C-alpha positions in Angstrom: 85.9 99.2 82.9 84.5 101.5 80.3 84.6 105.2 81.0 85.1 108.3 78.9 87.8 110.8 80.0 88.0 112.6 76.7 89.1 116.2 77.1 90.6 115.6 80.6 94.3 115.8 81.4 96.0 113.5 83.8 99.4 113.9 85.5 101.0 110.7 87.0 104.1 111.1 89.0 106.7 108.2 88.9 105.0 106.7 85.8 107.8 105.3 83.6 107.2 101.7 84.6 105.1 99.4 86.8 101.9 100.6 88.5 102.5 104.2 87.5 102.9 103.4 83.8 99.9 101.0 83.8 97.7 103.8 85.4 98.9 106.2 82.7 98.0 103.6 80.0 94.5 103.0 81.3 93.7 106.7 81.6 95.0 107.3 78.1 93.0 104.4 76.7 89.9 106.0 78.3 90.6 109.2 76.4 92.6 111.3 78.8 95.6 113.3 77.7 98.5 112.0 79.8 101.6 113.5 81.3 104.3 110.9 82.2 106.8 111.9 84.9 110.1 110.5 86.0 113.6 111.5 87.0 115.5 109.9 84.1 115.3 111.3 80.5 115.6 107.9 78.8 113.0 106.3 81.0 110.5 109.2 80.4 111.1 109.3 76.7 110.7 105.5 76.4 107.5 105.5 78.4 106.0 108.3 76.3 106.9 106.5 73.1 105.3 103.3 74.2 102.2 104.9 75.4 101.8 107.1 72.3 101.8 103.9 70.2 99.3 102.3 72.5 96.9 105.3 72.6 97.4 107.3 69.4 94.1 109.1 69.9 95.3 111.2 72.8 98.2 113.5 73.6 101.0 111.9 75.5 103.8 114.0 76.9 106.6 113.6 79.4 108.2 115.8 82.0 111.6 114.9 83.4 111.8 116.2 86.9 112.4 115.0 90.5 109.1 115.9 92.2 110.7 114.8 95.5 112.2 118.3 95.5 110.5 121.8 95.4 112.6 122.6 92.3 111.4 119.4 90.6 107.8 120.2 91.4 108.2 123.7 90.0 109.7 122.2 86.8 106.7 120.0 86.3 104.3 122.9 87.0 106.1 125.1 84.5 105.5 122.6 81.8 102.1 121.4 82.9 100.4 124.2 84.8 97.0 122.6 85.0 95.5 119.2 85.2 92.1 117.5 85.8 93.5 114.3 87.4 96.5 114.1 89.6 97.9 110.7 90.6 100.5 111.0 93.4 102.4 107.7 92.8 106.0 108.6 93.3 107.8 107.0 96.2 111.1 105.6 97.6 111.9 102.7 99.9 114.9 101.0 101.5 115.3 98.4 104.2 117.3 99.9 107.0 117.3 99.7 110.8 115.7 102.7 112.6 118.9 103.4 114.5 120.9 103.8 111.3 118.6 106.3 109.6 119.9 109.9 109.5 117.8 113.1 109.8 118.7 113.8 106.2 117.2 110.5 105.0 114.1 111.0 107.1 113.6 114.4 105.4 114.2 112.8 102.0 111.3 110.4 102.6 109.0 113.2 103.6 110.0 115.3 100.6 109.4 112.5 98.1 106.3 110.7 99.5 104.5 113.5 101.4 105.7 116.9 100.2 105.4 116.0 96.5 101.7 115.3 97.0 101.3 118.4 99.1 103.0 120.7 96.7 101.3 119.3 93.6 97.8 119.3 95.2 98.3 122.8 96.4 99.1 123.9 92.9 96.5 122.0 91.0 93.5 121.9 93.3 92.5 125.6 92.9 92.1 125.1 89.2 90.0 122.0 89.7 87.8 123.8 92.2 87.3 126.7 89.8 86.2 124.2 87.1 83.9 122.3 89.6 85.6 119.0 88.6 88.8 117.2 89.5 90.4 114.1 90.9 93.4 113.7 93.2 94.5 110.1 94.0 97.3 109.1 96.3 98.9 105.7 96.0 99.5 104.5 99.5 100.3 101.1 101.0 99.1 98.5 103.5 102.4 99.1 105.2 101.1 102.4 106.3 98.9 100.5 108.7 101.3 97.6 109.4 104.7 99.4 109.6 107.6 97.1 108.9 110.4 97.2 111.5 113.1 97.7 108.9 111.1 100.2 106.7 109.7 102.6 109.3 110.2 105.8 107.2 108.3 104.2 104.3 105.4 103.1 106.5 105.3 106.3 108.5 105.2 108.6 105.4 102.7 106.4 103.6 100.5 106.7 106.7 100.9 110.5 106.5 99.5 110.3 103.0 96.3 108.8 104.4 95.8 111.7 106.7 96.6 114.1 103.9 94.0 112.3 101.7 91.2 112.7 104.2 92.1 116.2 105.2 92.1 117.4 101.6 88.8 115.5 101.0 87.2 117.5 103.8 88.8 120.7 102.4 87.3 120.3 98.9 84.0 118.8 99.8 81.0 120.0 97.7 83.3 121.5 95.0 83.0 118.6 92.4 86.6 117.6 93.3 87.4 114.3 95.0 90.4 113.1 96.9 91.0 109.4 97.5 93.8 106.9 98.4 94.6 103.3 97.3 96.4 101.1 99.8 98.5 98.5 98.0 99.6 95.1 99.3 102.0 93.1 97.1 101.4 93.9 93.4 102.2 91.6 90.5 104.1 93.7 88.1 105.2 93.3 84.5 106.2 89.7 83.8 109.8 89.1 83.0 111.1 92.2 84.6 114.4 91.3 86.2 117.9 92.5 86.8 118.6 96.2 86.2 115.0 96.8 85.1 114.0 96.6 88.7 115.6 100.0 89.1 112.8 101.6 87.1 109.8 103.4 88.8 108.5 100.3 90.7 106.7 100.6 94.0 107.9 98.7 97.0 104.8 96.6 96.7 105.8 95.5 93.2 109.3 94.7 94.3 108.0 92.5 97.1 105.9 90.6 94.7 108.8 90.2 92.3 111.0 88.9 95.1 108.4 86.4 96.2 107.9 85.1 92.6 111.7 84.7 92.1 112.1 82.8 95.4 108.8 80.9 95.3 107.5 82.6 98.4 104.1 84.1 99.4 103.0 86.9 101.7 100.7 84.9 103.9 99.6 88.0 105.7 97.9 89.3 102.5 95.0 87.2 101.1 95.5 88.7 97.6 98.3 90.1 95.4 96.8 92.6 93.0 97.9 93.0 89.4 99.0 96.3 88.0 95.8 96.1 85.9 93.6 95.9 89.0 95.4 98.9 90.5 94.9 100.9 87.2 91.3 99.9 86.9 90.7 101.2 90.5 92.3 104.4 89.6 90.3 104.6 86.4 87.1 104.2 88.4 88.1 106.9 90.9 89.0 109.2 88.1 85.7 108.8 86.3 82.4 110.6 86.7 81.0 107.4 88.3 83.1 108.0 91.4 81.7 111.5 92.2 80.3 110.1 95.5 83.7 108.7 96.6 85.9 111.2 98.5 88.2 110.6 101.5 87.9 106.9 100.7 90.8 104.5 101.5 90.6 101.5 99.2 92.4 98.3 100.1 93.5 96.0 97.2 95.0 93.2 99.2 91.8 91.1 99.7 91.0 92.2 103.3 90.0 95.2 105.2 92.9 95.0 107.6 96.0 92.7 107.9 98.6 92.2 110.5 102.2 91.3 109.6 104.0 88.8 111.9 105.9 90.6 114.7 109.3 91.6 113.5 108.6 90.9 109.9 109.7 93.2 107.1 109.5 93.2 103.3 112.6 92.1 101.5 114.9 94.6 100.0 
């Protein structure tokens, strides 16, 4: 897709690999100045170096911070106080039985998946509104609608993101700012990524697809496994002037409007 984001700045959380990095790449190639974010210095520096080589015409910078904490959000905001495009991509996931999940772990899920988006949106949206232009995009999941039995905190918090998306869209209507969410099913990630590389900033949906590829399985409940390029192209559209009429939209990338997982099923871990 061809669009011009020259002069715009984009912040993408959890963007050192996988979906997050591909989104950063597509936005940079469209002319946006890009801010990479992650928790590990080497991962952030490596992603910035790769993207700067791929898109030398724009500014590419990195901020090492854990946006799953208030302190980490403050660190990001101190280094990047304004943006035109905010992609809330960061997330965590683990397969664990409901009865084994502590209060502390529940709060950690909320801090990373929900509160990171709340804090960053609260900080960046006023500037977008004052400039009469801005884009906030949440990366959610089909598992927000079909919550797996062994990943209830992931599904529940990703569902909360959908409510946040539509509430914020209503709050900023008629301001030139849009807020949307993308619901991912399994996502085909970078070919050849294996072993320790899986510990990079990959979404749960990418990990599911990698697991299926390695074990020659398929998620029959989902008609389509998107590629990282498809996800990035969707984000690029929603970030562009062409998407001014899209706000509060929940976009599914799994090939169907609604899918149902078999009772008792759960993504692999």
